[in-house]
C-alpha positions in Angstrom: 75.8 87.7 122.1 76.7 86.2 118.6 76.5 82.8 117.8 80.1 81.3 116.6 82.1 78.0 117.4 84.0 78.0 120.8 87.8 78.2 120.2 90.0 79.9 117.9 89.5 80.0 114.1 92.9 78.2 113.1 93.2 76.4 109.9 90.1 75.2 108.2 88.2 74.6 111.5 88.2 75.8 115.0 90.7 75.0 117.9 89.7 74.4 121.4 92.0 76.4 124.0 92.9 75.3 127.5 92.4 79.0 128.8 89.5 81.4 128.6 89.4 85.0 129.9 86.1 87.2 130.9 85.4 90.2 128.9 83.9 92.7 130.8 81.6 95.9 130.1 84.0 98.8 131.3 81.2 100.7 132.4 79.9 98.6 135.3 82.7 95.8 135.1 79.9 93.2 134.6 80.8 90.2 132.3 79.5 90.0 128.9 81.3 86.9 127.6 84.2 84.7 127.8 87.0 84.4 124.9 89.6 81.8 124.5 93.2 82.6 125.1 95.7 81.6 122.4 99.3 80.6 122.9 102.6 80.9 121.1 102.4 77.3 120.0 98.9 77.9 118.3 100.2 81.1 116.7 103.0 78.9 115.0 100.4 76.6 114.0 98.3 79.6 112.4 101.3 80.4 110.5 101.6 76.9 109.2 98.3 76.9 108.1 98.6 80.2 106.3 101.7 79.2 104.5 100.0 76.0 103.2 97.2 77.9 101.7 99.3 80.9 100.6 99.5 79.9 97.0 96.1 78.9 96.8 94.8 82.1 98.2 97.0 84.1 95.7 95.6 82.2 92.6 91.9 83.0 93.7 90.4 84.8 90.7 89.8 88.5 91.1 86.3 88.0 90.7 86.1 86.0 93.7 88.2 88.1 96.0 86.0 90.9 95.1 82.7 89.0 95.5 84.0 88.1 99.1 84.8 91.6 100.0 81.4 92.8 98.8 79.6 89.7 100.6 81.4 90.7 103.9 80.3 93.9 103.7 76.7 93.0 103.2 76.8 90.5 106.2 77.9 93.2 108.2 75.1 95.4 106.9 72.5 92.6 107.9 73.8 92.5 111.4 74.8 96.2 111.7 72.6 96.8 114.8 73.9 93.6 116.7 77.6 94.6 115.9 77.0 98.3 117.3 75.5 96.9 120.3 78.4 94.2 121.1 80.8 97.2 120.3 79.2 99.2 123.1 79.6 96.1 125.8 83.1 95.2 124.8 84.6 98.6 124.4 82.6 100.7 126.7 82.4 103.4 123.7 79.3 105.5 123.6 76.8 104.1 121.1 77.0 107.1 118.8 80.9 106.2 118.4 79.9 102.4 117.8 77.4 103.2 115.3 80.4 105.3 113.2 82.7 102.7 113.7 80.4 99.9 112.1 79.4 102.3 109.1 83.1 103.0 108.6 83.7 99.4 108.8 81.3 98.6 106.1 82.7 101.4 103.7 86.3 99.9 104.5 85.1 96.3 102.7 83.2 97.9 99.9 86.3 100.1 99.2 88.7 97.1 99.5 86.4 95.3 96.8 86.7 98.0 94.5 90.7 97.9 94.7 90.9 94.3 93.4 90.3 95.9 89.9 93.1 98.1 90.3 95.7 95.5 90.7 97.4 95.7 87.5 101.1 96.7 86.4 102.8 98.5 83.5 104.9 97.9 80.3 108.5 99.2 80.6 110.9 100.4 77.5 113.8 98.4 77.9 115.5 99.5 74.7 116.7 102.8 76.3 120.1 101.1 76.0 121.3 98.8 72.9 121.2 95.8 75.3 117.6 95.8 75.6 116.7 96.1 71.9 114.3 93.1 71.2 113.2 92.7 74.5 109.7 93.0 76.3 109.4 94.2 79.7 106.5 94.5 82.2 105.8 94.3 85.8 102.9 93.1 87.7 101.9 93.1 91.4 101.8 89.7 93.4 101.0 89.3 97.1 103.5 89.8 99.6 102.8 86.7 101.4 101.2 85.8 104.8 99.9 89.0 106.6 100.1 89.4 110.4 97.5 92.1 111.5 97.6 93.4 115.0 94.6 95.5 116.2 94.0 98.1 119.2 91.2 97.9 121.4 89.4 101.1 120.9 88.1 100.4 117.2 88.1 96.8 117.2 86.1 96.0 114.2 87.2 98.6 111.9 90.9 98.1 112.7 90.8 94.4 112.1 89.0 95.1 108.9 91.6 97.4 107.9 94.1 94.6 108.1 92.0 91.7 106.7 90.0 93.5 103.9 93.3 94.9 102.0 95.1 91.5 102.6 92.2 89.6 101.0 92.1 92.3 98.0 95.9 91.5 97.6 95.6 87.9 97.3 97.4 87.3 101.2 96.3 84.8 103.8 95.9 86.9 107.0 96.2 86.2 110.8 94.6 88.8 112.9 95.2 89.5 116.6 92.9 91.5 118.5 93.7 93.3 121.5 93.2 91.0 124.8 90.4 93.5 126.1 88.2 93.3 123.1 88.3 90.1 121.0 84.5 89.3 120.7 83.6 91.4 117.6 86.6 90.6 115.8 85.8 86.8 116.5 82.3 87.3 115.2 83.7 89.2 112.1 86.1 86.4 111.3 83.4 83.7 111.8 81.3 85.6 109.2 84.1 85.8 106.6 85.0 82.0 106.9 81.5 81.1 106.5 81.7 82.3 102.9 85.2 82.2 102.0 86.5 79.9 99.2 89.3 79.0 101.6 88.3 79.4 105.2 92.0 79.2 106.4 92.7 82.3 104.4 91.6 84.3 107.6 92.4 83.1 110.9 92.5 84.6 114.5 94.9 84.5 117.4 94.3 85.7 120.8 97.0 86.1 123.6 99.3 88.2 125.4 102.6 89.5 124.0 104.3 86.2 123.6 101.6 85.4 121.1 102.4 88.5 119.3 106.1 87.7 119.3 105.4 84.2 117.9 103.6 85.8 115.1 105.7 88.7 114.2 109.1 87.0 114.5 108.0 84.0 112.2 110.3 84.3 108.9 107.9 82.8 106.9 105.4 86.0 107.1 105.3 88.6 104.5 104.3 91.6 106.2 102.9 92.7 109.7 100.4 95.5 110.1 100.3 96.8 113.6 98.1 99.5 115.1 99.0 100.5 118.9 101.4 102.3 121.1 104.8 103.7 119.7 106.7 101.7 122.2 105.0 98.2 121.0 105.3 99.1 117.5 109.1 100.1 117.8 109.7 96.6 119.4 107.9 94.8 116.8 109.7 96.5 114.0 113.0 95.6 115.7 112.0 92.1 116.4 110.4 91.4 113.1 113.2 92.9 110.6 113.8 92.4 107.8 110.2 91.6 107.5 108.0 94.7 106.2 105.9 96.3 109.1 103.5 98.7 108.7 102.8 100.6 111.7 100.0 103.1 113.0 101.3 104.2 116.3 100.3 106.9 118.8 99.6 110.4 118.6 99.4 114.0 120.1 96.9 115.5 117.6 97.2 119.4 117.8 94.6 121.8 116.9 95.6 125.5 115.7 93.4 128.6 116.3 94.6 131.4 114.1 93.6 135.1 114.8 91.3 135.0 112.1 89.7 131.6 112.7 85.8 131.0 113.3 86.2 130.8 117.0 82.5 129.4 117.5 83.4 126.7 114.7 86.8 126.0 116.6 85.2 125.7 120.0 82.8 123.2 118.5 85.9 121.2 117.1 87.5 121.1 120.6 84.3 119.5 122.0 83.5 117.4 119.4 87.2 116.2 118.4 88.7 116.3 122.0 86.1 114.0 123.5 84.6 111.6 121.0 85.2 107.9 122.0 85.8 109.2 125.5 89.3 110.5 123.8 90.4 107.0 123.3 91.3 107.6 119.6 94.7 108.5 118.2 93.7 111.6 116.6 91.4 113.4 119.0 92.2 116.6 119.8 94.8 116.7 122.8 96.7 119.8 122.2 95.0 123.2 121.3 97.5 126.3 120.5 95.6 129.7 120.3 96.9 132.8 118.9 97.2 135.3 121.9 94.7 137.8 120.4 91.9 135.4 120.4 93.1 133.3 123.4 90.6 134.7 126.0 87.5 134.9 123.8 88.2 131.2 122.5 88.8 130.0 125.6 85.6 131.3 127.2 83.6 129.7 124.5 85.0 126.5 125.2 84.9 126.3 128.9 81.2 127.8 128.5 80.1 124.7 126.7 82.0 122.1 128.5 78.9 121.0 130.4 77.1 120.2 126.9 79.4 117.0 126.8 77.1 114.3 128.2 78.8 111.9 130.6 77.1 108.4 131.3 76.2 104.9 130.3 77.7 104.3 126.7 74.2 102.5 125.8 72.3 105.9 126.0 72.5 107.8 122.5 73.0 111.0 124.2 76.3 109.9 125.9 79.5 111.4 124.6 81.9 110.1 127.3 81.8 107.2 129.2 84.3 104.8 131.0 87.9 104.2 129.7 88.8 100.6 128.7 89.8 99.6 131.9 90.4 101.0 135.6 94.1 101.1 135.0 93.6 103.5 132.3 91.6 105.7 134.1 94.2 105.8 137.1 96.9 106.7 134.3 94.9 109.8 132.8 93.9 110.8 136.3 97.4 110.9 137.4 98.7 112.7 134.4 96.3 115.2 134.9 97.6 115.8 138.8 101.2 115.8 137.6 100.6 118.3 134.8 100.7 121.3 137.3 98.2 122.8 134.8 95.1 124.7 135.9 92.0 122.3 135.6 88.6 123.0 134.4 86.1 119.8 134.9 87.4 116.7 135.3 87.0 114.2 138.0 85.8 110.7 138.4 82.1 110.1 138.6 81.5 106.2 139.2 83.7 104.6 136.7 83.8 107.6 134.3 86.7 110.2 134.1 84.8 113.5 133.1 85.7 115.7 130.0 88.6 117.9 131.6 90.7 120.9 130.1 94.0 122.0 131.0 95.2 125.4 130.7 98.5 126.8 130.5 100.3 123.1 130.5 104.1 123.1 130.2 106.2 121.2 128.1 108.0 118.1 129.7 104.9 116.7 131.3 103.0 113.7 130.1 99.6 115.5 129.5 101.5 117.7 126.7 104.2 115.7 125.3 102.5 112.1 125.3 99.2 110.5 124.1 96.9 110.9 127.0 94.1 108.7 125.4 91.5 110.1 127.6 88.8 112.9 127.7 91.4 115.6 128.2 92.2 118.4 126.0 95.3 121.0 126.8 95.0 124.6 125.6 98.2 126.9 125.4 98.4 130.6 124.2 100.8 131.1 121.6 102.0 134.5 120.1 101.5 133.8 116.5 100.9 130.8 113.8 104.9 130.8 113.6 105.1 129.7 117.4 101.9 127.4 116.9 103.5 125.5 114.1 106.6 125.2 115.9 104.8 123.7 118.9 102.9 121.0 116.9 106.5 120.1 115.2 108.2 119.9 118.3 106.3 116.7 119.2 107.9 113.4 118.7 104.4 112.3 117.2 103.1 113.4 113.9 100.0 111.8 112.6 97.2 114.4 112.4 97.0 118.1 112.9 94.2 120.6 112.0 94.2 124.5 111.6 91.4 126.7 112.0 91.7 129.9 109.7 89.8 132.0 106.9 93.2 132.7 105.4 94.1 130.1 102.3 97.8 131.5 102.8 97.7 130.1 106.6 96.1 126.7 105.2 98.4 126.3 102.7 101.4 127.1 105.0 100.1 124.2 107.4 100.1 121.8 104.4 103.7 122.8 103.5 105.1 123.0 107.1 103.5 120.9 109.6 105.4 117.9 109.9 102.4 115.3 110.3 100.7 112.5 108.1 97.4 114.4 107.4 96.7 118.4 107.8 92.9 119.1 108.2 91.7 122.6 107.6 88.6 123.9 109.4 87.8 120.5 110.5 88.9 118.3 113.5 92.1 116.5 113.4 90.2 113.2 114.1 88.4 113.4 110.6 89.5 110.2 108.5 87.7 108.7 105.4 88.7 105.4 105.1 89.6 105.7 101.6 92.3 108.1 102.2 95.8 107.3 103.0 96.1 107.4 106.7 99.3 107.2 108.6 102.0 109.3 110.5 105.8 110.3 110.5 108.3 110.1 113.2 107.1 108.2 116.2 103.4 108.0 114.8 104.3 105.1 112.4 105.4 104.2 108.9 103.3 102.8 105.9 99.6 104.1 105.1 96.2 102.5 105.6 93.1 102.7 103.4 92.4 100.0 101.0 94.1 101.6 98.0 97.3 102.2 99.9 97.3 99.1 102.1 96.8 97.0 98.9 100.0 98.6 97.6 102.0 98.0 100.7 100.9 94.3 100.7 101.9 93.6 97.2 105.3 93.7 95.5 106.2 94.4 92.0 107.6 91.5 89.9 109.5 92.4 86.7 109.0 90.5 83.8 111.8 90.5 80.9 111.3 88.4 77.8 112.9 88.2 74.6 110.4 86.8 72.1 
């Protein structure tokens, strides 16, 4: 286990807590460590400390912020294997996916460092009206203030980094709240940052339940909330935090469209790769597959013939692709949704603590497995008459994060780009493709705002206009 102080990193030091909780390895239920449990009172204190250093953090030279971001990337690189192994134990996610998470985290910190040099403004012509004659106008970007970042359990290191790194780049103090199930990697990350930060209190961490989150997000002294999690919780945060700015990266129900001219082998491979990575606990994993009727039988046979290739087992094994979900309650929920779907089921079943990869055929509308975010190793296949019907089905969802289309036609590709009501359209690749430098976010119930260092930095700064009469 990593070595960092006991308690919570609040203010310039670490604060002990009355209560702690066990953190368990989802695969076998063994205890891998303990974590401090925060309280609403400690959350308020963290905001006090952040407000106290906000002006100092905002005035840090850009070179200092850039150096800090690069140094954190280097620290992560040096401890890469240790972070990977801790992520496996904490999340139960297969090792291959944890390696990807750490690699992406490092890129995120490096990209945030580059964005520091791009924080600049523009001059504005004020003499378009006679009243502006002789005036000089320009605007610059200023930090939005204290940022509260709330991360999900499925990619705890990466999601926390997408909150913390852009906040540092923008010159904002940040308080991060990890998911209760997965606090350890984020605690270690924050410890590494504070060891090298010129102002340790610029990055704080608080754990705890929803009452802790509410104490943070409803505090009128904060400048922005950046939340990753379910739509229901995100909506509540947006309502309760108003008028504070909220950035919401919420749920999804990612669709993959297989057109009649698709490369069927590539599309089948995409379903197997994109539907079951991270044990399906990824918001842009393939959940709904819409296949044009003329190729549906052939395509379905290709997918089902390869379903057993998805290796199930201990997440510490390099070959494993599907392992236990984050907790038994999640497994029970997904199994219940499968049973209630009324669909024809291929694969599936619980093996020890692991829900095996499942394909559901002919899933109707109006059931959770089709309408909601299942967040497990389940893919639903439906036959449609043509691409028009497929696109209509994609857009009928209340979610709109990513969707993908497999087709050899540029016309179909550009139709998808124009017509699909989602934040990102991916052609001939899984909807789960995400480069951490691209704008990432959704529409409808999938959220508001964009992540990716460049875009998050813009979200976490405000323009300040200057008008001068020399």
